[in-house]
N, C-alpha and C positions, 0 to 999 in steps of 0.2 A: 658232196661226202663231208663229214666233219673231219679238218687238220687231222686231230689226234688219230684217226682210225687212215685215214689217207698217208700218213706215213708210215703205218704198217706195213702198205702195200709192198711186194715187188712189183718191177718193171709191166711184168706180165698180167701180176694181178691187176694194176691198172688200166692195162689196156680194152682186159676182159671186160672189165666192171664201166669204164665208161661206154665202149660199145651195148653193152647193156642196159646203162644208165638214161641212153639216149634213145632206146627202144621205150622205154617206161615213162616217155616226158608226162601223160596224163596223167601218169600219177594212178593208174589201175592198175590194181595187182591180178599178175595173171600167175597160173602154176610155171614155172623156170626149171627149162633143163638145162645144166651148163656139163657140156661135151669136151672132155681136152683126154690125150693120147696118153702124156705124161703129167700133165698136172705143175704145179710148180715145182720143176726138178731142181733147180739150179739153189732152191732154198733149200730141199730135203739135201739136197750133195754137199751145201753147208752145216746141215747139223751132223750128219756122217762124219764128215772131217773134224768136227767138235767134238765126237764122243769118242773118236778114235784118239786125238791129242788130248783131252781130258777127260776122258770116263765118264762125262755125264752132259745133260743136254740141257739146254733152256726151256720150262717145261711151256712159256710163251712162244719161242723158237718153233718147239716141237706142235703146237695148237695150228701153227700159220702153214705147215710144211703137208698135211696130210690133203689128200686127193681133195677131200671137200671146201678147201679152207677158202677159197674165195669166194663159192657161194655162202659160204656162213658169212663172212664178211660182208657181202651186198647184202643179205636179210639185217645184218644188226645195224648196217647204215641205214639204211631204209625203213629200218623198224617192220619188216612183211613178213608176215607169218605165214604166207601161201606157199601151199606145196613147192620142193625145193629137192631137185635131184641130179646127182654128179654120173657120167658114164666115164668109160672109157672102152675101145675097142681097136685097137692099132690102127692102123693104117683109114680105117672104115668107122672111125668115131663119129662123123659128122652123118652118117647110117643110121648110126645105132641111136645118136641123140632124136633124130628125123622121128624113126621108129616108136622112140620112146614117148615124143611130142603127139604123137595119134592117138598112142595108147590113152592117155590121158585127157586126147578130146573125144574120143569115143566113152569115155568115164563121164563125161558129160562138159568138160572144161568149154568154154565158149572161145577160149583164144589160150595158146600155151608160147611162151620165149624160150627159143634156144640159143644158148650162146656157146659158140665153138670157139676154141683158141686154144695156142700152142705157142711153142717157141724151141728153137735149136738147142739140141740135144747139147750138154758143158764138153767141153773136150777131151775131160777122162771117158767118154763115153764117145767119141768119132766112130772107131770101127762098128758102132749099132747105127750110125745114121743111113737111113733108107730113102731120106727124103730133102729137099735142098733147106737149107740151113737158113730159117726167118722167123721171125716175131710176126704175131698175127694177131686180131681176134675179130669175129663177127657176131650179128646179132638179128634174128629172126622172131618174127611174132609170126605164127603160122594158126589159121583156123579151118575148119571142114568148109568146104567149098560150097557156095549155094549157086544157084542157075545160073548157065550161063558166064560164069567167072573160070577162071584160069584154074587148071588143076596140075600138080606135079606130083607124078607118081613114082614107087622105088618098089623094083622088082629084085629078089637077090635070089640066087641057085648057084649048084654046084658050077665050074668050068675046069676044061683038062688044058688050059692054058697059065704059062708061067703068070707071076704079076706082074700088073704094069711096069716099065723101069721107070724109075725117077723123070718125073718131069719137068716141067719149069716152076710149078707150083707144089706143095703138098697136098696129097689126096683131097684133105677134108676144106683146103682153102680151094682148090680146085671146082667143089661143089657151089661156090657161090660166084665164083667166076662164070661157071656154066649157066649158074639163076640170072646171072646181070646181063649174058651174050647174048640171051632171046634164042639159043641154040634150042632145037629140038629134044635131042638125046644126048645121053654122055654114058658112057659103059666104061666101067672098070673093074680090075681083075686086080683084086687086094686079098693075101691073108689065103688063097685057096678058095677064093667066091668072087662071082660076076656080081658085080652091081650096075643094076642099070636103071637111072634117074629118065623120065620121059615129063618133058612138060606139053600138057596136051591141051589144045584150043579152045 
């Protein structure tokens, strides 16, 4: 990434960008889904504080605080005009990102890159924390499975259970842990829905 652009990125932005950049080393542009529950919230909070203190905000600061800013910076840095989408869906954000990717695959994309990332809520929002505080990012390149290839399926439905209590990892990071573990099934009760991740042989 050009140094001028890299310096404009926050810590979260650099982390998300690195995971995405590594997945695209072959320089083949794919549609990209950026999935983040909060986006670059620390930057947005700093902007709100500037507005309260000074009554005005920097246009550059504002442009870097919006939810799709990391995706936009990635596109600019790579000169990539591929389809890019940014989604947020609470604790089920990873699921929303994969669902969006499947839609793109069904529309004809050969592969889709899904980039999922978040960081701990700033201290001022501590009362709203419902997941372990950490900063993380992952990227997948997904495609429709061919004959004999492993499949990952996702089912969603209503649930009469309370949401899963916060575990060792944020819900969207738990999805990556499940994928890497080789376990067959992950069930999450998030935001009033049952999400069932199934790995098929």
